[in-house]
C-alpha positions, 0 to 999 in steps of 0.5 A: 499499500502506498504511503500517506503524507500525514504526520503527527507532531507532539510538542508542536506548540514550541521549539523543535516540534514547531520547527518540524511541523513548519518544515513538514507542511513546507514539504507538502505534508498534512500535520496534526499539531499535538500539545497541551496549549491550544493557543500555542498550536494555533500559532504554529499552524499560522506560522506554517503559512498553510493552516489548512494543512494542519489539525490542532489537537490539544492533548496531554500526551502523558494521559493514555486516554487523551492520546487514544481519543486524539489518535481516533480523531486524526485517523478518522479524518485522514485514514491513517498516519504515516509519520509520528514525531515525538518532540514533546518533553519537559524538565524542572528547575529543581532537578538534582536528586537532593531536591527533586520532588516526587511530583516533578519526577512523575511529570518528567516521566509522563511527558518524556517517556510515557507520552511517546509510548502512548503515541506509538501504541496509538498509531502503530496498529495503522502502520502495521496494517499499511506496512509502512510508517516512521516514528522519530523520537527526539531524545537528548544527549542526556539519553546517552550520558547522565550529567548534573545539567540534565538531572536524574528524572530527565535522564531516566526518561530519556534513557527510557525513550531510547529503549523504546526506539530500539524496541520498536525497531526490534519488533516492527522492522519486518512490518515496514516500520522504522524508528529513529532516535535523535540525541541532540545536545543544547538547543535554544528552546523555551526549555532552557528557561527551566534550568536552575541557571538560565543561559544568557544570550551569548550561551544561547547563540552558541547552541543549535536552533530548533530548525537544525533538529527539524532538518534532522527529523526530515532526513529520517523521514525522507530517506528511502523506506529501505533505510533507517537511521536508528540513532543520530547524535547531534551537537553544536559544532 
């Protein structure tokens, strides 16, 4: 069966998710914009220049029932989804083990690991049925190596997301489905505002931009279906 030019992007209200949605629409894709803040998603739709190519889907990806309802609406409208980009993620200012609260820990696990899992489980059945699909997980280089900068809750969630990516490839590659894990270093996104010490303008200028990571996402998606980029480690030059 032929592939569809339909994509779901989580975290589409800002940062890498927004940049990825803009590049997908520019390449002729229809994109479901998923995130918690409807207003931010509508801003992304407008920023694509083709809001008619977008579906705005306010959804907390950490809630399995919300994800299932969102997926049902998207599949009913489009008949299927070819690409899932899990770009949603969060961190907290009080992130060191010494000060990390249970609530903040679960917030990160829900957003960064459970969310991509719920979304993958929601869209994999349709991909299996069609025999094609690409899932791109925006992880972090914190999913390769722990550091005090990232904090343990974030690190654990990102190691889990890397494991999910490997598991999808291990189980689904024979059914025409591929999963790609991106491991970016520092990116100038709103998530930086949640660091214990917020980087200044000079530090941000040395970082990668959301558009840079979106280019990596597009590469993973646009390569021939016989190819899979299982892991891509991306850092500022």
